[in-house]
C-alpha positions in Angstrom: -111.5 136.1 197.7 -111.5 134.8 194.4 -111.7 130.8 196.6 -115.0 132.5 197.7 -116.6 133.2 194.9 -115.5 130.0 193.4 -117.1 128.3 196.3 -120.4 130.4 196.0 -120.5 129.7 192.2 -120.3 125.5 192.4 -120.8 123.1 194.9 -121.2 120.3 193.8 -123.1 118.0 195.8 -123.6 114.1 193.5 -121.5 115.1 191.0 -117.7 113.0 191.1 -116.2 115.3 188.4 -117.4 118.3 189.9 -116.0 117.9 193.1 -112.5 116.9 192.1 -112.3 119.7 189.4 -113.7 122.1 193.0 -110.9 120.6 194.6 -108.1 120.3 192.3 -108.7 124.3 192.1 -108.7 124.8 195.7 -105.3 123.1 196.4 -103.6 124.2 193.4 -100.1 124.4 193.8 -98.9 128.6 193.9 -95.0 130.0 195.4 -94.7 129.9 198.7 -96.2 132.6 201.1 -95.4 134.3 204.4 -97.0 135.6 207.5 -100.8 134.6 208.2 -100.7 133.6 204.7 -98.2 130.9 205.1 -100.2 129.6 208.2 -103.3 129.6 205.7 -101.4 127.7 203.1 -100.2 125.2 206.4 -103.7 124.4 207.4 -104.9 124.2 203.4 -102.6 121.5 203.2 -103.6 119.6 205.7 -107.1 119.2 205.0 -105.4 118.2 201.7 -103.7 115.7 203.4 -107.1 114.5 204.9 -108.6 114.7 201.6 -106.5 112.5 199.6 -105.2 110.1 202.2 -108.1 109.3 203.9 -109.4 105.7 201.9 -112.9 106.7 199.7 -114.8 103.4 200.6 -113.7 103.1 204.4 -112.9 106.8 205.3 -109.7 105.3 207.3 -107.0 107.7 207.3 -103.5 107.4 206.4 -100.9 107.6 209.4 -98.0 108.7 207.1 -97.7 109.8 203.4 -95.1 111.2 200.8 -94.4 114.6 201.3 -92.5 115.0 197.6 -94.2 112.2 195.3 -97.3 112.2 193.8 -97.4 107.8 195.3 -96.3 105.9 197.8 -96.9 102.4 199.4 -97.8 103.2 203.1 -101.1 101.4 204.0 -101.3 101.9 207.9 -104.4 103.9 209.2 -104.4 105.3 212.5 -107.5 105.7 214.0 -106.4 108.9 215.7 -105.4 110.0 212.3 -108.7 109.3 211.1 -110.3 111.9 214.1 -108.0 114.2 212.6 -109.6 113.9 209.3 -113.1 114.2 210.7 -112.2 117.6 212.4 -110.7 118.5 208.5 -114.0 117.9 207.1 -115.8 120.1 208.9 -112.7 122.6 209.3 -112.7 122.4 205.1 -116.4 123.0 204.8 -116.3 125.6 206.7 -113.5 127.5 205.1 -114.9 126.9 201.8 -112.2 124.1 200.8 -114.2 121.2 200.9 -117.6 121.2 199.0 -120.2 121.0 202.4 -122.4 118.5 201.0 -119.0 116.4 199.9 -117.7 116.3 203.7 -120.7 115.7 205.3 -120.7 112.4 203.1 -117.4 111.5 203.9 -118.3 111.9 207.5 -121.1 109.4 207.0 -119.1 106.8 205.5 -116.3 107.0 207.4 -118.6 106.9 211.2 -120.5 104.3 209.2 -117.7 102.6 208.6 -115.8 102.7 211.5 -119.4 101.2 214.1 -119.8 98.2 211.4 -116.7 97.0 209.8 -113.6 98.5 212.0 -111.7 96.4 214.4 -112.6 96.8 218.0 -112.8 95.5 221.1 -115.5 96.5 224.2 -116.1 99.6 221.5 -112.5 100.6 221.7 -110.3 100.7 218.5 -107.1 99.2 216.9 -104.5 102.0 216.9 -103.1 101.4 213.4 -104.7 99.3 210.8 -105.3 98.6 207.2 -106.4 101.6 205.8 -108.6 99.5 203.0 -109.7 96.9 205.1 -109.5 97.8 208.9 -107.5 95.1 209.8 -105.1 95.4 213.1 -102.1 96.0 211.9 -98.1 95.7 213.6 -100.0 93.4 216.3 -101.4 97.2 217.6 -102.6 97.7 221.3 -106.6 98.6 221.3 -105.4 102.3 222.2 -107.9 104.4 224.4 -106.4 107.6 223.6 -106.4 106.8 219.9 -110.0 105.6 220.2 -110.6 109.4 222.1 -108.8 111.3 219.2 -111.5 109.8 217.1 -114.4 110.6 218.8 -113.2 114.2 219.3 -113.0 114.3 215.6 -116.3 113.3 215.1 -117.9 115.7 218.2 -116.8 118.7 216.1 -118.0 117.2 212.8 -121.3 116.3 214.5 -121.6 120.5 215.7 -120.7 121.8 212.2 -122.6 120.0 209.9 -125.8 118.9 212.6 -126.5 116.4 210.4 -129.0 113.5 211.6 -127.1 110.7 210.3 -123.7 112.0 211.2 -125.4 112.0 215.0 -127.3 108.7 215.0 -124.0 107.0 214.6 -121.8 108.9 216.5 -124.3 108.1 219.6 -123.8 104.5 218.6 -120.1 104.6 218.6 -120.8 106.4 221.8 -122.8 103.8 223.3 -121.0 100.9 222.3 -117.2 102.2 224.4 -117.2 100.3 227.4 -115.3 102.7 229.9 -115.3 100.5 232.7 -113.6 97.9 231.2 -110.7 100.1 229.9 -110.8 101.7 233.4 -110.9 98.9 235.8 -108.4 96.7 233.8 -111.7 94.6 233.0 -112.8 94.3 236.3 -109.3 93.4 238.1 -108.8 96.8 239.4 -112.2 98.0 240.6 -110.9 100.9 242.6 -109.5 102.8 239.4 -110.2 106.0 238.6 -108.0 106.8 235.9 -107.8 104.8 232.3 -105.6 102.1 230.7 -103.2 103.3 227.8 -104.8 100.1 226.2 -105.3 96.2 225.3 -103.4 93.0 223.6 -105.3 90.3 222.9 -102.2 87.7 223.3 -101.0 89.8 226.6 -104.2 91.9 228.0 -103.9 94.8 229.6 -101.0 97.4 229.2 -99.1 98.2 232.8 -99.1 102.2 231.8 -101.7 104.2 232.6 -103.5 107.9 231.5 -102.3 109.1 235.0 -100.1 111.8 234.7 -100.0 115.3 232.6 -99.3 114.2 229.0 -101.7 115.1 225.7 -103.9 113.5 228.1 -106.0 116.4 229.3 -109.3 116.3 226.8 -109.3 112.5 227.3 -110.2 113.2 230.9 -112.9 115.7 229.9 -114.3 113.3 227.6 -114.8 110.7 230.2 -116.2 112.9 232.6 -118.9 114.3 230.4 -119.4 110.7 229.3 -119.2 109.0 232.8 -121.8 110.4 234.9 -121.0 107.5 238.4 -117.2 108.1 238.1 -115.9 110.2 241.1 -114.5 113.6 239.3 -112.6 114.6 242.2 -110.4 112.1 242.6 -110.0 111.0 238.7 -109.3 114.8 238.1 -106.8 115.1 240.8 -105.5 111.6 240.0 -103.3 113.3 237.2 -99.6 113.8 238.6 -98.7 117.4 237.4 -95.0 118.3 238.1 -94.0 121.6 237.7 -90.9 122.2 235.6 -89.0 125.0 235.2 -87.2 126.2 232.4 -85.4 129.8 231.9 -88.4 131.2 234.7 -91.2 129.3 232.4 -93.1 127.0 234.3 -94.7 124.3 233.1 -95.8 120.7 233.7 -94.0 117.7 233.0 -91.5 118.8 229.8 -91.1 116.8 226.9 -92.2 116.8 224.0 -93.8 120.0 222.4 -97.0 118.1 221.1 -98.0 116.8 224.9 -99.0 120.4 225.2 -100.6 121.5 222.6 -102.9 118.0 221.3 -105.9 118.9 223.9 -105.8 122.7 223.7 -106.2 122.1 219.7 -109.9 120.4 220.7 -110.8 122.1 224.1 -110.3 125.3 224.8 -108.7 125.9 228.0 -108.2 129.8 228.0 -109.0 132.6 230.8 -109.8 129.1 233.2 -108.6 127.2 236.0 -109.6 123.8 237.3 -110.5 122.6 240.8 -106.8 122.6 241.5 -106.3 126.3 240.2 -104.1 125.3 237.2 -104.2 127.6 234.2 -103.6 125.3 230.9 -103.6 128.5 228.6 -100.6 129.7 230.7 -98.8 126.0 230.8 -99.4 125.3 226.8 -97.4 129.2 226.4 -94.9 128.6 229.0 -94.2 125.2 227.3 -93.8 126.3 224.1 -90.9 129.4 225.2 -89.5 126.8 227.3 -89.2 124.6 224.1 -87.8 127.3 222.1 -85.3 128.7 224.7 -83.9 125.5 225.4 -82.9 125.3 221.3 -81.6 128.9 221.2 -79.2 128.4 224.5 -78.2 125.0 221.9 -76.4 123.2 224.4 -76.0 120.4 222.4 -74.4 122.7 219.9 -76.7 121.8 216.6 -76.2 123.4 213.2 -79.0 125.8 212.9 -80.8 126.0 216.3 -81.9 129.3 217.0 -85.2 131.3 217.7 -86.4 130.8 213.7 -85.3 126.7 214.0 -86.8 124.9 216.9 -89.5 122.4 217.9 -88.2 119.5 219.7 -90.7 117.0 219.2 -91.6 113.3 218.9 -91.5 112.3 215.2 -89.1 111.3 212.0 -85.7 112.1 212.6 -82.2 110.8 210.0 -82.3 107.5 212.6 -86.0 106.5 212.9 -88.7 107.7 214.6 -87.6 109.7 218.1 -89.5 111.1 220.9 -87.2 114.3 221.3 -88.5 117.0 223.8 -87.1 119.9 226.6 -86.8 120.1 229.3 -88.2 117.1 231.0 -89.4 116.9 234.4 -86.3 115.2 235.0 -84.3 118.1 234.2 -82.5 116.3 230.6 -83.5 116.5 227.3 -84.0 114.2 224.5 -82.6 116.3 221.6 -80.4 114.9 218.7 -81.1 117.5 216.4 -84.2 117.3 214.3 -86.3 119.9 214.9 -90.7 119.3 214.4 -91.6 122.0 212.0 -95.4 121.2 212.7 -94.5 121.6 216.3 -93.1 124.8 216.8 -95.9 126.1 214.7 -98.6 124.9 216.5 -97.1 127.0 219.1 -99.5 129.3 217.4 -102.3 129.1 219.9 -100.3 130.7 222.6 -97.3 132.6 221.1 -98.9 133.9 217.5 -96.2 136.2 216.4 -93.0 134.2 217.1 -94.5 130.8 215.5 -95.3 133.3 212.3 -91.8 134.0 212.2 -90.6 130.7 212.9 -92.7 129.5 209.8 -91.4 132.3 208.2 -87.5 131.3 208.8 -88.4 128.1 207.9 -89.5 128.0 204.5 -86.9 130.9 203.9 -84.4 128.3 205.0 -85.8 125.3 204.0 -87.9 125.7 201.0 -87.3 122.4 199.5 -89.1 120.8 202.9 -91.8 122.3 201.9 -93.7 120.0 200.1 -97.3 118.9 198.8 -98.7 118.2 202.2 -96.5 121.2 204.2 -93.2 121.0 205.9 -91.6 118.1 206.5 -92.1 116.1 209.4 -88.6 117.1 210.5 -85.4 119.0 209.8 -82.1 118.5 211.0 -79.9 121.1 209.7 -76.3 119.6 211.2 -77.1 116.4 209.1 -78.6 118.2 206.6 -81.7 116.2 206.2 -85.6 116.6 205.4 -87.8 114.1 206.5 -89.8 112.5 203.4 -93.1 112.3 204.8 -95.5 113.6 206.8 -97.9 112.7 209.9 -101.3 112.4 210.3 -101.6 113.9 213.9 -98.9 116.5 213.1 -100.5 118.0 210.9 -103.6 117.3 212.4 -102.3 119.3 215.2 -101.3 122.1 213.5 -103.9 122.7 211.5 -106.4 122.8 214.5 -103.9 125.2 216.0 -103.8 127.3 212.9 -107.8 127.4 212.9 -107.9 127.8 216.1 -105.8 131.3 216.5 -107.3 132.8 213.6 -110.9 132.5 214.8 -111.2 129.9 217.8 -113.6 127.7 214.9 -112.3 124.3 216.6 -113.4 125.3 219.8 -116.5 126.9 219.3 -117.5 123.2 217.5 -116.1 121.5 220.5 -117.3 123.6 223.5 -120.5 123.4 221.9 -120.8 119.7 222.9 -122.7 118.9 226.1 -120.2 116.2 226.3 -117.1 118.8 227.0 -119.2 121.1 228.9 -120.1 118.2 231.2 -116.8 117.5 231.5 -115.5 120.6 232.2 -117.9 121.7 234.8 -117.2 118.3 236.7 -113.3 119.1 236.3 -113.9 122.4 238.1 -113.2 124.5 235.4 -114.4 128.4 236.2 -114.0 131.3 234.5 -111.0 134.0 235.2 -110.2 137.7 235.0 -106.7 138.1 235.7 -105.6 140.4 232.5 -103.2 139.7 229.9 -101.5 135.7 229.7 -98.5 137.0 230.5 -99.4 138.3 234.3 -101.0 134.7 235.0 -99.3 132.0 237.2 -99.5 128.7 236.3 -101.3 127.4 239.2 -103.3 129.8 241.7 -105.1 128.9 244.8 
């Protein structure tokens, strides 16, 4: 309540000193909370990351940052993290964590810089870029999904702020994107209805496509809302959906837990089925429960695994970045003993009480893994290791999940967009009345 009163009494519009004072008070360090208060703190710390680790001149957001020291040497931004930053400005302004005018000005600046200065091809942005210059880094690809994540955040901000300058720049960015170029590999695949994952200036289009149920569902909804001439039935049905069952939990594809959380953070699939009869809220819930149960079963006998220590995910591990996940569609698992706190806590959208209990367990058992931007990206109890960093897209997903579970704010903003409304309609989504989530099957004809 003190925060709300403070927000009401001081709202700096054009005074940088007052804005800095406001943010320092809002994001002040406090003893570790528990329960809903801990989830609130995780979300607030994520917003703090996006505010502090986005370049004040370009708006580009670092891919990762140090979690236990004030400064780091990272200079690589990701277009995806920048998209989550745009959603964070909307959330931060709505919750009173960022002065609204400061959030609007940061959003305007970011979109203007992306439009005028960031490296791109046919309107699509490079995956990794220098956060101060926008130059391509690590010979990364022009990325379809990372561009779409930027758009997802921009759409949320557009709906939150209702600002004519933001809206005009977003519409200009949308007009620049050549969907047919990415759909048809520059014309080489004229009948293709799925997106190529990306393009390299040295070697051309990547062979891999977004044609399987991963984290890409929101990309297809965007595409159906923005490419009216695309055959919607053919495109939606082209996504391979292989059902995986673990301990009775039916879900699709398996793998890292984030694949079942990213799209749902932006788009409200709850209480709906698509043209094929799938309920993706059931899918997300079952995937989280299966991931947790695998860790409880702990077939590899890693230290610490159990009801309060789980979450196999793509992320940092003692030997570098890994793609942990379980169970996969082939029945196997990727598991090296490292769990993802953000992955487990982002399950709050589907299993809120379990997610809260997991967060409490993590803060009690590993308080040293809770830093200025939240939990370390990875914790390995077997090797007594905590990751030194946080990663922007993971913070973005846990932020959206927490705020979605609170009052559906991200969903309410996204689903006001005509893009998503049309995309959902063209994918055949329709409301259902089937009672409790526990009683709904994954697919129903």
